[in-house]
N, C-alpha and C positions, 0 to 999 in steps of 0.2 A: 626746754630743760627744766628738769624738774625739781622741786621743792628741794631736796636734797643737795642738789648740786649749789645752792644759792646760800649754803650755809658756808662762810669763809673760814668758820674759827674750826670745823671739821677737818681733821688729820687729811683724809683722802677725797678732799673735796675739789681739789684740780687732776683727781686721777681718770674720769670720763674725758675731761677737755683734752688730756694729754692723748690718751687713746683716740679720741676723734681728729686731733692732729696727724696722729701716727697714719693711720687710715688714708686720710687724704694724699700724704707724701706719698704713701705708696701708689695709689691710684696714678698719681703725675708720674711716677718712675718711669724710664723707657726700657727698663731690664725686665724681661718675661717674668711673670710671677706663677709658681707652679701652683695649679689647684689640687685641692686633697683628692688621692685617687684617682684623679685622671691626669695629673702632671701635665696640662695643657703648657705649650710654649716652654715647658723647661729643659734644660740641656740634658742630653744624653751622654750614656758613659763614654769615656773617651777610647775605651777599647773591650770590644766584643760586646755592641750594644744591643744585641738581639739576644732575648731569653726563649728557649724552646720549653714549652710549659705542657705538662700531661694535665686536661681539668678533670675534675671530680665529676666526670658525668659517664655512668655504666653503659649507656644506649651503643651497641655495637658501630651504627654507623658515624660515630663519634671517637672512634677507638685509633686515634693520633694525635699527634703534636700541633701544638698551635703557638705560632710565633708573637710574642711583645717586644715591646721597647722597655729598656733598663733606663730610669731616670738616673742622674748622675749621683743622686741623695741614695739610692740602694745600690751603687755600684758595689760596695764594700761585701754587703749583705748578702746580694741576690748569688751567690754560688749554686752551682750544682747539688741537688739532693736537698736543697730546702724547702719549707712548706711555703707556699705563696697565696695571695688572694687577687685574682684577676676580675676582670667584667668580660662577661661570656655573652653572646647573644646581641651585640649592638647592631651588627649588621653594616653593610660598605657604605650607607649614605649619610651614617652621623660623624662626618669628620670635621674636627675644628682646631683651628691650630697647629696643623699637621697631625694631628693625633685622632684617632677614632674612639668615640665617648657612646654612652650609654650602655644598657645592659646590664645585668644582675650579678652582684658580687659570687664568687664560687671559688672553692678552694682548689687549689692544685699544687702539684711538684715540680721544682724548675729541674729540668733534665739537664741542659747543657746551655752554654753560652757560644753566642757565633756571631762573627764581624758583618753577615748579611742573612739576609729572609729571603728564601725563595717566594714570597708572597711579593706581588708587585705592589698591591694598596698602601693605604695608611695603617699602621699599626697601633693598636693599643698599649697605653702602657702598663705593667705592673702596679697593682694597688699600693699593696706593700709587703713586705715578706712578714709573714706569722713569727717566724722563728730563726735564727742564723743556725741553729743546730742543723747538721745535713744527714737527714735521715733516711734517704733513700742513695744508697752506694751503689756502684756501677754491678756489682754481684747479685744483688737484689733483685735491681731492675732487669738484668739479663734472667734470673730464674722466673720472675714474675711474668716476664715476656712469655717464654717457653710455657707455662702454667697456660696462660690466656689463650694460647696457640693450640695447646694439645685438647685443653676441655672447650673449644669454639666458644670462648667468652671474651670479655674487655679488659685490658691491663689496669684499668681504674676500678674493676671489682677486685681483680687479684689482690689490687693495694690496700684496699680497705681491708682487707684478711691479714695482710702481709706487714703492715706498720700499724702500730697501735694509737689511738688517739693520743693528742698531744695533752701533758701536763703540767703546766707551768713552773709548779712547786718543785716537782721533781725534777726537770730541765735547769733550772737554777743552780741545783746543788751538784757539786764535782763527783765524779767517781772515784773509787779507791784506785789507787797504785796496782798493777797487776803482781802478783805474787810470782817468783819463779818455778820452773817446771818440778814437779815431785818426783821421786826415784820410782823406777819399775815396781809396780806391785807383784807379791807372790801370785801363783796360780790359785791358790785357794782350792775351793770347790772345782775347778775349772779342770783339774786333774781327773775328775770323775769323766771327762769325754777325752776321747783319743785326740782328738785335733786341737782340743782347749787349750793347752800351754804352748802350743804354735801359734794360734791365733792370737795371742796376746803377746807373744815373742815380735810377731810381725807387725803388731801395732807400734810396740816400742822403740822397733827400730825405723819407723817412718813408713812402713809398708802400705797399701791398700787393698787388704784381703774383703772378699765379698762372701758373706755364708747366709744359709738358712740355718737357723737355730732352733732346733727341738728340744726344748728344755724339759728336763728331768722334774717331774713332781716335788713338791716341798717347797719351803719358804726361802730356798737359796738365791733364787732369781735375781733380787734387787741388788742383791751382793757382786754377783757374778757380771751385772750390766756396770756397777759402779768400778769392778776390777777392769773393765774393757776402756772407760774413759780414762782410767787413772793411767793405763798404759800408754792411752793416745796422748794424754798430757806430758805424760815423761819423755815423748819425741818432739815436743814442743810446738803442739799443734791443738787445735780445738775438738770437742766433739758434741754431739748433741743428739739426745733422745726423747722422743716422744712416747708418750701411753695413753690409753684410751681414756683415762677419768684421773679426778682429784686423788683419790684412795692409793692407785698406784703410782702415782707423783709423788705421794707423801711416803711411800715406802722405797722408793728411789732415791729421794732427797734426803732419807734417813741414812742409806746404805752410802750414798756419795760423802757424808758428812762424817760417817765414822771411817771412810777408806781414806778422803782425801784431808779432812778438818775443815774449818770454818772457813770462808771466804774464797773458796776455788771455783763455787759453781752458783749457778743461778736459777731460781726455780719459777717459770710462765706459767700460772694457770689463773684461772677467771676467779677463784677464790681469793685470790691475794689483793684483790682492790685494785682500780684503775690507778691510783698514784704509786703505789708499791711495784705493782707490774711494771709499769712504765719506767720506773726508776731502775729494776732489774734488765729491762731490755735495754736502755741507754747505755748500762755498764757493759752488757755485751758488745752492742756496738763499737764502743769505746775501747773496746780491747781489754776493758780494767779486768773482765769474767772469761774463761774459755771454755765454760763446760757448762751447757744447759741440761735441765730436763723439763720437760711442760706437756701439756695436753695439746689436742689439735692444731692451734695457732700457732705453737711454737715450731711448728715444720719450715717457717719461713725466718726464723731466728738469725740475725747476720751475726754468725761465730767468726771470727777472725781465725783464717788459715786453718779451714774444716778439715779435718784429718779423720774424723768417723759420725756416720750418723745410723741412729740404730732406731727401730721402731718395735715397740711392744705389743703381739695379741692384734696383726694386723686383720683378723677378721673382724673385730668389735663395730659396729656400725658407726660408733663417735668416732672414728678415723676418717669418715666421709663429712666433708663440711655440708652444713644447712644451707647455706647461701651459695648463689651464682659466683661462681661456673661451677662449684660443686667439688672441687679437688680433693683427692683421696691421698692422704697421709704416706701411703706406701709408693706411690706414684710419683710424688714429690720428693722424696728423699731419694728415690730411683735416678730421678733428674739431678739431683745435686750431686751423687756419688759418680754419675756417669759427666756432670760440665767438671765438677772438682776434683774429679780423679783423686775422692777421696775412699775409703774403708765403707763398706755398708753391713748392718748386721740386721737381722729379722730376724726375730725371737718369738716365742711362746712355747704353750704347754701343747698346743696343737699345730696342725699344719693346714693352710689353706690350699685351694687348686690353684691360687696364683703364686702362691711361694713354691710348690711342686713345681711349677711352670718355669720359673727362675733356674731350678736346679736341672728341669731335664735340657733347658736351651742352652747350659753351660755359662749363663750369667753369674751365676753364684754356686758355690761348692754346698755339702750337707755338713752341718756339724751336730751331731747327736751320740749319744752315748750307745754302748754296747748293752746288750739283754741281760748281762750280770749286774750292770748298775740299775737297770730299771727294775728288775725283780727286786732289788733293795730296796728304791722308792717309791714303786708303784704300790697302791692298795691290792687287795682281793677283791675282784669285781665278780658279782653273782647276779642273776638275772631272774626274774619271774614273767613268764609268758601267759598266754591266754588259757592256754592248757592247764598250767597249775592253778590259776585263779579260778578257772572251773571247778574243780576239785577241792578247791580250799574255802571250807565253811566260814573261816574268819574272813576272808574277802568279801563273802558272797554278804553278810551279815555288818562288814564294815567296811573301811576304806583301804586299810591296809592286809597285805598278804601274811600268814602266820612267820615265813621266813622274816619279814623288815619287822613284825613286831620284837620276835627274837633276834636279830642284829641290834633293835634299839635297847632291849634290855642288858645286853651284853656290852654294849659300848656305854651305855649309861653308868656303869660300874669304874669307867676307867678316865672319863671325861666326857666332853661334850660332843653332841649327835646332829648333824647336821640334816634338814629334811629340804630338798630343791622341791618348788612348788609352780609349774608353768605360767602362773598369773598370781595377782595379789587381790586383795577384798575377801569378801563372804560368801555372795549370791552365784551357786554353782549353776553352770549350764548344763543342760539335760541333753542325754541320746536314748536311742534304742538299746536295751539289754541286749538284744539277740545280734543286730546287725551294726550297731555303733553308729546309725544313719542320725545326724542331728535333729534334734527335736523342733519343730518350727509351727509359727502361727499359721493357721489356715486363712485367715484374714489379709496378712501383708508379709507372709514368709518371715517374720523376725523371729529370733530363738527366743525360746521357752526358758523360764527359770521358776525355782522354787525358792525364795527367799527365806520364808519360813517353814517349809518342808511339810505344807499341808496342801496349798493349792497352787495350780501352774497359772504363772501371768506370761503375757509377752514382753519382754523386754524393750519393744519398740511402741508399740501403740497401747500396751496396757492391758489388752483384754483379757477376761479369764478364760482358760481352757478346762474344760470339765469331761470331754470323752475323746482323750488324744489314743491315737492308732499311728501307728508307724508307716507311712506312704510306701516304703519298699519292700518291707517283710509282712508286714499286719501285727506286728507285735504290739504289745498294749504295755510293758513293762518299761521302766526309764531307768538310767542309771545316770550319776554325776559325771559329766563329762571332763569337765576341769574344775578342779573345787579351789577356791581360792585359798593365799595364804593364811589369812585368820579364821577362815573355818577349819583348817587344818590345824593350825594353833590350838583353837579350842577343843578339838576331839583330840589331841594328844594329851591336851591339860587335862582332861577329863579322865585317858587312860592311864595315866603318872600323875596322879596328883601333889604327888611329893616333888615332883622334879619343876623347876623354875622353866618357861617358856618364855622364848625371847623371839620377836619377829623383825625381819630387815626387808625393805622393800622401797618402792620408788618414794612415796612420801617421808620415810624413816631408815634412813640406811645406816647400817651400824660399821664401824671400820673395824672391830676387833671384838673378840668376846673372852672371858676369862678361860683356862683350863679345868675349871670346875665341871662336874657332871651337870650339863642342862639340854635342854632341847632348843636349836635354833631352827627355825621355819625362815625361809628365803624364797626370793625369785630370784630367777635367772639373773646374773651381770650384779646381784646386790649381796652375796655371799661373805660376811666379814671373816676375817683371819682369827682362827683360834689359837690360844697360847699354846705350842707344843703340839698343834694340829687335832684335828677331829679325830675321835677315836672311831665313828662310823657315819656314813651317809646313806640316805634314802633319795633316790632320783625318781620321783612320782610321776604319772602319766606320760610317761617317755614317748607314746606313738601321738598324744595329739602334738608334740613338738616336730615327730619324724611326717606325720601328714599335712602340714602346712602346703598350701600347693604353692609352692615357690621352687625355681632351680635349686638354690642353696639350703633348702631345708635340711637333708640329711647333713650338710657341711655344719651348718649352723647348730644343730642338734649335738653334734658331737662335740664341737666346740664349748657349748655350755655345759655339757656333762663332764668332761674333760676337767676344765675350771674350777667345777664342784669338786670332783674328786681328788685333784690334785692338792687339796686342803686337809686331805686325810692321812693319817700316819701310814707308813710303809708296811707291807705286810707283814714283815720280822716283828713288827711292833705291834701286830694285830688290829690294824686298820681294813675296814671292811666297808665295800659299797654293794649297795643292793639297788638294781634297776627296775622299775616295773615297765616292761616294753617287751615285745616279740623278742626272743633270742636271736632268729633268722635275719632280723633287719640288718643290713652291711653297716650301718652307724652304731648299732648295738656289740656286733663281733667286734668292731673295731675298737668299742671301749674297752671290752674282755680282755682282748689281746694286747691292749694299750700300744696301737697301731696307728696314729693317726696320720702318719707318712704314707703307708700303704693306701690307706683311704683316699687321701688326696690324690694320688698317683691313679689309682682305678676313676676316681671321678674325672680327672684331667683325660684319661685315654676315652672316655666315654665321650664327653664334650667335645674333643677334636674329632669323632667319628660322626657326631651332630651337627658340627660346626658352632658350638655355643662357646661363649666367652667363657676363660680368658683366650682360647685359641683363635677366635675371632675379637673383632672390635663392632662395638655395638653403641647405638645411641636409640633415646628415645625422643619422640616428638609428643608433648602432649598438649591440650585444649580443645576448645569447642571443633564439633566435628567439620564444619563448614572451615574453618581458620587452619586445622591439620590437613584438609583436601588440599586447601588454597598454597599451603606451603609446601607442600609435597610436588604440588605440579609446578612452582616456580624454581625448586632448587636444581640446581645441576649435579646432582649426584654422580659419583663415580661408576662407570660402565660394569663394577663387580656388586655393586650394592644391591641389597636385597631387602625390599619393603615386606615387612612382616604386619599384616593389618590392615587398617586400624580397628581397633577394638574397643568397646565401651570399658571404662574402669571405673572402679564403685568409687564414689564420694564419700563423705564423713557421715558416720552413723547417726541417727537421729538421736540427739540428747549429748553428742560428744563433741569435743572442739576440734573445730577443722585445722587439719594439718597443712603445712605448705605445699603446695601441689595439687591439694583435692580441689575440685569443684566447687564452685559457690553451692550453697543451699538451694535445691532444685533444680540446678543445671546439671545437663549430663555432658561429660569430655570424653574423649576418644584418646587413645595411644597408638601410635605406630612404631614399631621399632625398626631399625635400619640396621643390617648386619653386612661389614664388609670381610674379605679375609684378610689374614696378617702381612704387615706391610702397607695398608692402604688405609691405616686409621687417620695418620694426617691429613691425607686427602678428603676425609668422609669429613671432619673437622672444619678445614677450611670450607668446605661447599656449604656447610649447614651454616657457618657462620656470616658466610655472604650472603645465603638466603634471609637470614633473621635480619642483618644489618640493611639489606633492600625493603623488608618489611618495615622496620622502623622509622627509616626515613621517610618512606611516603606516608606512615601514619595511618594506614587503610587496614581494616580488618582487626578483629581482636587477636591479641598477642598469644604464640604460642610458648610452650617451656621445653627447652631442650637440655638433656642432660647426657653426657658422654659416659660410658661405662656405667649404666643406672645399675645400683644395687638389686633391688626388687623387679625382675622380668617375670615372674609368674612361670 
């Protein structure tokens, strides 16, 4: 006994002795005492004493439910959909007092309560219920399982994307009471589309129309989405809108507030912060809010009585998740529309090949304006090709041809001018002036650059090049292949010294710019919105975007150009766009005619003839050469499957950060593409998932990376 316990005048002197007596009494009691987190000897729940749990293990061979015993003390809180903690990996031999013990604590979701278990051995008990909040409902579970099966992934990985991390402070606060449905909105600018008012009317009447919407250029698309959401809410149902980035989400958020008022919708973006985002997500799950706008992760938002799912600009790569199993927003919302029998709206100023396929198959109907409305809304598009550049003295001595300079001068008289540059930064990459073959180092084949415009250096090994000549044509003159945004801003600043020059790129993206005269130099996707629209736009180095070695190069170039040109005023207001690219190229012609649908349909026809996606289903298997070969040898692929490759894939360039999926520095990876005809995509996904599960269960060999419907297939 310590000296503190010997002091009888201390008010708490008898406390340790009393605790010791209590412990001894408990030891001598015959009633079983529950052990913390093991519940050894504790009584089970009187009804449904077995809990079926999905553990948070993304390994494919563990993509199943596991049974646990429910202690009586956890009976009330252990309800389907709640987060739980369980012990996992104990093994069948560690059984004491009728309970399996050992293993490490791991998170999980309680899927259902059962009266008995299919497992004949002893069950471990639930460690504890993290929170009584049921965050995983039956509809979200069904959707997540469908996504996991489609993308050859595990349910646990999908739920990591679908259910945000818990925040206790947000969970403890009640959500507001739901507001009554608003009245049906007026069509507004939807009247510019022949089927626009009818689409809104079908939503307001509780219908489930499916449409591929080619939006007119201009600033009206956020309000048009808001009116579609309002029409859905008027029918007593919920609506979900997914956009590619936070800037677009902010524009739709403002439009929804203007159309619906405060308190009727939730904004789910990463910029909101974990507590606010989780509080908004809980309000949606509890039914307090029935309209959602957000970025990629919002595609799983548990909207009550979902009546409309909408995605804007589905060609943006941000819609494809970077984490396994790499689901795409468009495909997930298609699943939700099919399973939930709700309306579907795929919108954008351009049209992807996948969107064209939805229309060709009859799954969705086209929703676009006639040519008269398009002529009013779209700017005038002019081209500058190689022939004009060769005859243009200004283009030989400077970067911009005479037409571009004149367009900038005219545009600055009435407003800002947008200049789109395919890359950020300052240092230009160089190419042969005669044949445009990229200039490369003789020692390591790295790209040559001239950061100070005086000497050539290799961007990889740093060696100087003093006597360069083109290996393809023998030319000795160089030209800038792609000049960065900062370099372009400096050149334009010198040419127009009295005009402010602003840049927008990855490091600093502008949301909007005033309507006063200014030069705005931006990389693709970072173009700010100008008040009243841009007076003109220059699209530089267009050939560099079209010439990328990728199946989607032309489609992606047209999408980038159209997005920038859509920010320019209409032709009746003097809006002009100049694109520096060969006018005979198909994407350039589509931009001049403002016909993205026609371009997508022609691309779809060519891919159907060649058997390329989206007409066929394709998967990629990437990893070390031996691992890829072993995986393909062990996989029981469908008989119709065609294996393309494997071929080596380039790793991260020296000096640049390694992207997810790149080979480690110094290693060489290979990639094989597996193609199946339409209707066999599910069989391919099942075969790949089974083969991957077998490899992970054995734990032999290097892992491989599987991706269904890869964005980049070369």
